[in-house]
N, C-alpha and C positions, 0 to 999 in steps of 0.2 A: 078779453086780446089775449090774444099765448104767446110765447114769445119765441123767434125761432131760433135761439141756443141756449146755450148750458152757463151753467154757470162758469163750467172745465175750458168754455170758449172766450167768457169773458175773460177771466184770471191769463187763460192764454195770451191774448190779445192785449192784455193789460202789460204786464209782466213785458211785453216784448217793445213796448213803448214806454219802457224803462220803470213804468211802480213796481216797488220793493212788496208792495204787501195788497193783499187784495182780500176780502173779506164780504161779508151779507149781514144786511146792520135788521134788525125788524122794530120797529114805532110802535108803542098802541095805540088805539085811538082815542082821537081826542088832542091827544101830547101835544105840548109846546112848548120850544124852546126857543126861549129868548134871544138877542142878538149875542151871537160868541165868534169865536175866530177858534183856527186847530191849528197846528202849529207844524203840520203838512199843505200838500194840495191834492185834492179833489177832483176825480171822476169818477160817475156814480150813474146806474141802469135802475130808475124805478122797474121793478118786477110785477109787484101786488099792491094793489091798495089806489089811495094818490094823498097827496100832501101838496105846501104850498112854501116854496122858497122867496123870502126879504134879501134880495142885494140891495146894497142903496135906497133905490125906490122902485127898483123893478120886483114888483109882485109877479113868478112865477105859478102856475098850477099842474102838477107835472101828474101824469099817470102810466099805467104801463104801456111802455115800450120808451119813455121819457130820458129821455138824458141831460142831466149837468155838470159842470165843473169850478168848482171852485181854487181860487189862488191859496197860497202860504199867506195867510191871516188878516185872512178878507172876513171883514162882518158879513154875518151873516144871519137870516132867522127862518126858523123851521115851524110849523106846522100841518099838525096828517090829521086828516078825514074820521070819515065814524067808522070807517074796518081798519085804519090806521095802516101802515106803507112798510114793505120791504123796499130795496135797495141791494144793488152789488158796488159795492163801493171799491176803489183804488187808491193806492195812497204813497205819495212820493215825500221823499224828505227825511232829514234825520229823526223826525218822531215817527214816522211812520205809525210802529206801533203801535199810540197812545188811544186808547177806547174808542 
């Protein structure tokens, strides 16, 4: 799938929605991140590869063009496919600059 928007477009839109930080995250193939939380809210767009996001009892399979949102301190787990994944993520909250 080819995305019809650039990182710059995504960043502009997210900043207009009040997000303080917008970054690109890249995850290697077959990475697994066990259940954890972040000290910020996040809104993301998958741009390459695939991932599975688990929030509570719900597992979502995300591919390029898929979006997801997480609230501040919302427990979730992540698993990445055989290509890994890249997504653009906007962060909002007092600790938004955290890696």
